N, C-alpha and C positions, 0 to 999 in steps of 0.2 A: 954313197952307195959303194960298193967295193967291186972291183974290176970283173970278177965272176958274175956277179948280179948283174952288171951293165951289159955284159956279153949274151947272157940270158934274154934280157928284155929285147936286147936289139935283135936277136935271132927269131924270136917269138912274134916280134912285131913285122918282121920281114915275111913269116910264115908261120901261122899259129898253129898249122897241120902238120908241122913236122913231127914225127914221133920222137916220144921221150928217147928211146934208144940212139936215133940219129943225132938229137940234140946232145945225148950224155957224150957221143964221139967226139963231136965237134968242141965241146968245152972242155974234155977230158975229165970228166966226173963219171961216178958210177950212177946207173940209173934211179937207184933210190935216193942218192944225195941231190942229183938234180930234182927229183920230185918234191923233195924237202925245202929245197931253195924255193921253187915255183910256189908251193904253198905259202911259204913266207912272204914272198912278194905280193902274193894275192892278200894275204893277211894285213899286209902293211898297207895297203890300197896301191901300190906300184902299178900292180896289173890288174885291172878292173873289169875285164871283160875280155871274150874273143869273138870276132865277127867273120862272117863271110863276106869276100867280095862280090860285089852284084852288078851284071850289066843291065843297068836300068833301061836301057831301050829293049833290051829282049824280053825285061819284066812289064812292059807296056807304060813306063814313065820316062820318055825320051827328052822331056824339058827340065832342064834346070835352071834356078835363077836365083839370085842373091837379091833381097829386099832390103833395104835400109828403112828404118822405123824413126819418125821423128815424131814427138809427143805433140799434140795439138795445144793441150794446157800443160807448160812445164812445172806448173805448182801443184798439178794433180800427183797422188801416189805413185810411186814407180812400182808397179805392179804387173808390167807387160808381161814378162814370161809365164807368170800364174794363168793370166787370160789366154795366153795362147797354147799352153803344154799341151791340150788335148786335141788339137789340130794335127792331123797324121801326115799331112803332105810336108809340114815343117821338119826338117832333117837335123837342123841345127839353129841353135840362137846364141848370139854373142853379144854381150854388153860392150860397147866400144867408146873410146874418145873422140870426139869430134862434133861435128853439128848435128849428127842424128845419135841415137841413143842405143839402138840395137841393130844389129844385121842377122838377117835370117836366110838359111839356104833351104829352098824347097823344091820339089820333084813333082811335076804333074804331066798327065799323059798330053792335053790339048791346049792350045791357047784360051779357049775359052774357060777351062779349068783354071789357068792361071788369074783370069780375071775375076771370076769367082772367089777364088782364094784371097786375091787382094782387097775384096769389098768385104768379106768377113774378117780379116786381120784389121781393117779400119774401123769396121763397127766394132768388134769385142775390143779393141785395144786403145780406141780414142787417138790414133795414130794417122800422119800422114806417110806416104810411102813414096820410094823411089825405085825403079826395078832395072836390074841389068839382067839379061837374058844369056847363058851361056851359049857359045857357039860351039865349041869344042873343048876337050879336056885332053891336053898333051900329058898330063901326069896328075895323079891325085892321091892321097893316102899313104905317101911313100914313109917309112919308117924315119921317125927322128933320129938325129944324132945326138945319143946320150953321151953327155958331156963328163969327163971325168973331175974328180975333185980335185 
């Protein structure tokens, strides 16, 4: 990825609501040239979407937890993500190396909701779980440092 595109990605990841005119000034491009580059980055799959930052406590979901999943039957098909994709409380799912197979990030309103969610996950995916509840989040979703070639 060339330096101008890298800079566009960095600026958009820091604040995707910045106007094209402001971005163009920061990058020293015309607005139309910037727009063309952004469209190409989207078409190439470098930029995959734009999101709002949410205060989950204010939105009624103050409890964040990470759930490690270990298959009960290691010989069973690895279809855990397909079994869990419809559960709205699951914000992220990562396949990982180590003793567990997947780690989920979930958000719920109450401890009892987390308990019910764990039961659903175990039943649907035939896994054992280990849960870590987040106490505070000093930072999250920071823009990645896009390395040069």
